[in-house]
C-alpha positions in Angstrom: -6.0 -53.6 67.0 -1.9 -53.9 66.4 -1.1 -57.3 65.7 2.2 -56.5 66.7 1.0 -55.7 70.5 -1.0 -58.9 70.5 0.9 -62.4 71.7 2.0 -64.3 68.7 -0.4 -67.1 69.7 -3.3 -65.1 68.3 -1.7 -64.7 65.0 0.0 -67.7 63.1 1.1 -68.0 59.8 0.6 -71.0 57.5 2.6 -72.5 54.7 0.8 -70.5 52.1 1.8 -67.1 54.1 -1.7 -66.4 54.8 -2.1 -65.2 58.2 -4.6 -67.1 60.8 -6.4 -65.3 63.6 -6.9 -67.4 66.7 -7.7 -70.8 67.0 -10.6 -70.5 64.9 -8.7 -70.2 61.9 -10.1 -67.0 60.4 -8.3 -65.7 57.4 -7.2 -62.0 57.7 -7.5 -60.0 54.9 -4.5 -60.1 52.3 -4.4 -60.0 49.0 -1.5 -60.9 45.8 1.9 -59.1 46.6 1.8 -58.6 42.9 -1.9 -57.2 42.7 -0.7 -54.5 45.8 2.1 -53.5 44.1 0.8 -52.9 40.9 -2.2 -51.0 42.4 0.2 -48.8 44.2 2.5 -48.1 41.1 -0.8 -47.2 39.4 -1.9 -44.8 42.3 1.9 -43.4 42.4 1.1 -42.6 38.7 -2.1 -41.1 38.9 -0.6 -38.7 41.8 2.0 -37.7 39.6 -0.2 -36.8 36.8 -2.3 -34.4 39.3 0.9 -32.9 40.3 2.1 -32.3 37.1 -0.9 -31.1 35.8 -1.4 -28.7 38.7 1.9 -27.1 38.3 1.6 -26.9 34.8 -1.7 -25.0 35.2 0.0 -22.6 37.6 2.9 -22.0 35.5 1.0 -21.5 32.4 -1.1 -18.8 34.0 1.9 -16.9 35.0 2.6 -16.2 31.4 6.3 -16.2 31.9 8.7 -15.1 29.1 10.5 -17.8 27.1 8.8 -20.6 28.3 7.5 -22.4 25.7 9.9 -24.9 25.1 9.6 -26.0 28.7 6.0 -26.0 28.9 5.9 -28.0 25.6 8.0 -30.6 27.1 6.1 -31.0 30.1 3.0 -31.2 28.0 4.5 -33.9 25.8 5.5 -36.2 28.8 1.7 -35.5 30.0 0.5 -36.9 27.1 2.9 -39.7 26.6 0.8 -41.3 29.6 -2.0 -41.4 27.1 -0.3 -43.5 24.7 1.3 -45.7 27.4 -1.5 -46.5 29.8 -3.5 -49.7 29.9 -5.2 -48.8 33.4 -8.4 -46.8 32.7 -8.4 -45.1 35.9 -5.1 -43.7 35.0 -6.2 -42.8 31.7 -9.3 -41.2 32.9 -7.5 -39.1 35.3 -4.8 -38.1 32.5 -7.6 -37.1 30.1 -9.2 -34.9 33.1 -6.1 -33.3 34.0 -5.5 -32.3 30.5 -9.0 -30.6 30.1 -8.4 -29.0 33.1 -5.4 -27.7 31.8 -6.2 -26.7 28.7 -9.8 -24.9 29.0 -8.3 -22.2 29.0 -8.5 -19.9 25.6 -4.8 -18.9 26.1 -3.8 -22.5 25.9 -4.5 -22.5 22.3 -0.8 -21.9 20.5 0.4 -24.5 23.2 -2.3 -27.2 22.3 -1.6 -26.6 18.6 2.3 -27.3 19.4 1.8 -30.5 21.2 -1.0 -31.5 19.1 -3.7 -32.1 21.8 -6.7 -32.6 20.1 -4.7 -35.4 17.9 -3.7 -37.0 20.7 -7.1 -36.9 22.6 -9.2 -38.0 19.5 -6.9 -41.0 19.0 -7.4 -42.1 22.6 -11.4 -41.5 23.0 -11.7 -45.1 21.5 -9.2 -46.2 23.7 -11.5 -45.1 26.8 -14.8 -45.9 25.2 -13.3 -49.7 25.0 -11.7 -49.4 28.6 -15.1 -48.2 30.1 -16.9 -51.0 28.5 -14.7 -53.8 29.6 -14.5 -52.1 32.9 -17.9 -51.3 33.7 -19.0 -54.0 35.9 -15.8 -54.1 38.1 -15.8 -50.3 38.8 -16.9 -48.7 42.4 -19.3 -45.7 42.1 -17.0 -43.3 42.4 -14.5 -44.6 39.8 -17.4 -45.3 37.5 -18.5 -41.4 38.0 -14.9 -40.4 37.1 -14.9 -42.0 33.7 -18.3 -41.3 33.0 -17.9 -37.8 33.4 -14.6 -37.5 31.5 -16.1 -39.6 28.9 -19.1 -37.2 28.5 -16.6 -34.0 28.7 -14.0 -35.4 26.6 -15.9 -35.6 23.2 -17.4 -31.9 23.7 -13.8 -30.7 24.9 -12.3 -31.6 21.3 -14.9 -30.6 19.5 -14.2 -27.1 21.3 -10.6 -27.2 21.2 -10.2 -27.9 17.8 -12.5 -25.0 16.6 -10.2 -22.7 18.7 -7.0 -24.2 17.5 -8.0 -24.3 14.0 -8.0 -20.3 14.4 -4.6 -20.5 15.6 -2.0 -18.9 13.2 
């Protein structure tokens, strides 16, 4: 029920800023403000990665003339997330998006230009380490995501490394 529609006597704020309901003093669920902001920031970045990867996939499939410089710029910024994130889910989402984006064989030249296999290889130990240290705190949905990415990443690196080696 919307607390704004209830009389104020049902909801009171104590000195710490936690809300109490009724005379029994049951605390309403409230997390730390900093934690909520961090979580929202990570969610925004996850969604941004998904949107950029989706649009880039569409653009790459359009085979636009003279688009290499633009595509390289966008992908370099997407790869930038790999080096700068300390959040496991954001790392996994970014890796998953990159795997999807570069799974098409037509992307081999671009993969070579942005050093995709080198970047992915450099982040493989980081992913393993982050999974190991966060495994017990992940819910089943997030654990499935990171496990799938970890499984797919190594095979994708091996596959793409062979493809990129043949690019002249």
